[in-house]
N, C-alpha and C positions, 0 to 999 in steps of 0.2 A: 585487461580488465578495465571496464567501463561500466559501472553500475550507479544507476540513480537511485536518490534516495527520496521516497514519498511519505510525507509527514502526515501523521493522522490526527484528524480533529473531529471528536466524537460531539455531535451536537444532540445529545441524548442524555436521560436522567438515570440510564440505567446500563451503561457500559459495563463491562467486566472489570475493566482497568482504571477509567477515571470517569467512570459515570456521574453526571451532575456538574463537574468542572467548569464545563464550557458550554452548559446548555443554554444560557442567556447570549443572544447574537452578539454583543460587545464584548463578550469573554471569549466567543469563539474567533471573531475576528482578529481580536488581538493575540490569540494563540497562534493563529495562523501567521501573522505578519512576523511574530517571533521565530516561528520554524523558517519561514523565507530567510530571515537575517542569520539565521544558524545554517543556512546552505541547503536546505530542502529543494530539491528539484521539482517536485510536485507536491500540492497539497491535496489530500482526499478527506473531504467533508462527507460525513456520515448521519442521518437523521434517524437510523433505525439500529437497536442493536442486534446483533447477531451472536451474542453469546448464548451457550447452551441454556435451553428453557425460556429464554426471551419470549414475549408474548409479542406476535407480529402486529404490525400496524399498517393501516391503510395509505394509499399515497397522499391523500389530502392532509393526513396529520403529518406526514413524513414533509410533504413539501412545505407546509405551515411554518416548520421548523427549520428548513435549509434556505428558503428564500430570503428571508432578511439577512443572513448571513453571506449567502452568495452575492447579493446584490452588493453590500457593503465591502467584501472583499474584492470583488471586481472592479470596482471604483477605486480603491487603494491600491491594488495589485497592478493594475492597467494593463494586464497580459504578460508580464514578464515571467513568470512562473505558472505554468498550466495548473488549473483546477479540475480536480477529479471528484465525481460525485458517486459515493458507496450506496448503488440502489439496484432493485431488481425490478421495479416498477416503470414500464414504459412511459406514463404519464408524466413523471418526476424527471426521468430522463429527457424527454422532450423540452419542458420547461427550462432545465437547467442548461441546457446546451442553447437556448435562444437567450439565458442571461449570461452567456459569456463561459461557461465550462467548456473543457476541451475533451475530458476523458469520462467513460463510464466504467466504472468498477461493479460488475455483476458477480454475486456470488450463488445466485439460483439458477442454475441449468434450464429450467422452465421456459424463462423468457430470454434467452439468449438469441435466438432467431429474431424475434422481433427488435430487441436491441441492437443487434448487429445493422438491421434495415435503417433504424432511426439514426445510427453514427455514420452509416452510407450516406444519407441523406442531408445528414448536417456536416459532414466533413469531420467527423471527430473520431477519437480513438476508444479501443474496449478493452476491459480487461475481463476474462471469462474463465469459470473452471475448466481445467486442462481436459478433463473427459468430456466437456461439451462441444469441444471442437468438430467433432465428428457431425453435428446437427445442422452445420452451417455449410452452406454449398461452398465448393472451391472458388467460384467466380467472386462469391461476394468476399471470401477472405483476400482475395487479392487486391481489394479494392480499400479496406478497411485496416489500418494497423492496429494490430491486436497484441496482448499479452496473454501468457497461460499462467493461471493460479493453481499449483497443486492442493490448493485448498487444505493447508495444515489448519489442524485441530477443529476441523468440521465434523463432528462425531467420529473421529479416529481413535485410536488408543496410541500409546507411545510406539510401540513396534511399529504400527501404520504410518504415524508421523516421521519417525527415522527412516522408513521405506521412502517414503514421499519426496525427504529431502535429499536422499541419495538418488534418487531419480532425476534431479535437476539436470546432469550432463545430456541424459539422454532426451529430456524434455526440450532442452535449448537447441536440440538440433531440429526440432519442428516448429520452432518461433522464439519469440522473447519471452523470458520467463520472468515472472513478479512473483516475490513469495512473501507473505504476509505471516510470520511466526512469533513477532513481538508481543512480548508478556504473556503469552499463551501458556498453557498446562506443560507442553512439552518441555519448555525452559526450567520449570521448576523442578519435573521431574528428573532432567539432565544434571542440574547443579545440586539438587538436594536441599536447596534453600527454602524453608517454609516461611520466611517473614516477607510480608508483601511491599514490594518496590527493593529488596535488595537483590533483585536480578538482573541489574545492569550488564554486568560482565558476560553473562550468559547470552543476554539478549543480542550483545554486540559480537560475542563469537559465533552465533549461529549467521548473522548478518554478513560479516567477514567470509565465512564458508562458503555462504551460499553464492556471494559475490565471486569468489575464485573458481567455484564450480559452474559458472556461465550463467548467473541469475542478472537478466538486465536491471531489473529494479528490487529494492527491497521497503515493504511497507513497516514503518516503526514509529514509536513513540517518542522516542531519546534522539531526536533529529541532530543534534551538535555532535554528542559522542560518536554516532554512527558515521557521520560525515569524516569526523577526524579520523576514525578507525580505518575507514576504507581510502581515505588519502595516504596513510601509511602504508596499509598493505599492497596498494598500487605502485606506489614508489619502488617498494621492496621488491615487487614481482617485475616491474619494468627495468630497474637498473640497480641490482644489487652491487655490482661492481664501484658504483660510485661513492659508495658510503663507505667509507673509510674510517680506520680507529682516529685518526687525525681530524676526522670532522665533527668527533664527538667530544663534548665537555667531559672532564674527569671532575669527578667529588673533590 
């Protein structure tokens, strides 16, 4: 099991989980650097909320939010951890890759072919909705490293989300899978927890399950806890016999 952890930084005033917390550039950069220190393998910056009912914005406004954060983070990070940009706007993708981003995370199938072209030209990776894979020529897929996103929580019911999660093993046969279920409605529905911010256990449970079923990356808000959980799961899966009773401290 080798699953990367992508840390989410929402540079938006209206995200469903942390809207406004990291809207100021300096706060977003600080959050990203903290996630890197906590073990994030990738940082995903988003300038437009994709929560249900959110009002779409143009690429100019999106880029105005992202540009100062990306500039500062690229200078601080110096390329040690890849930066992903959560966008479906080709104009934003072009500018972000020119400023040092390495991955484009697209949640809208309509612009996937164009974004693939941009990533091919810029030597970048891409994340796309799994159902959009067929819109990209096979030749292009061979030259651009991509992740498939099952799109948990995008206009789906609990039952549909469960089926999407259960489809991870078969999806992984088609390519690398990136799952973003962190703090989404499916977690609350499965845990029954009604208080906001009290679903950490449920979020980690889904992340570990996805990793063990073949996901190559999980997109999360709680980086430190997820990294720890995946380390433990990987150790247990890889060498259970090496963990003996004598290795465990007693109360």
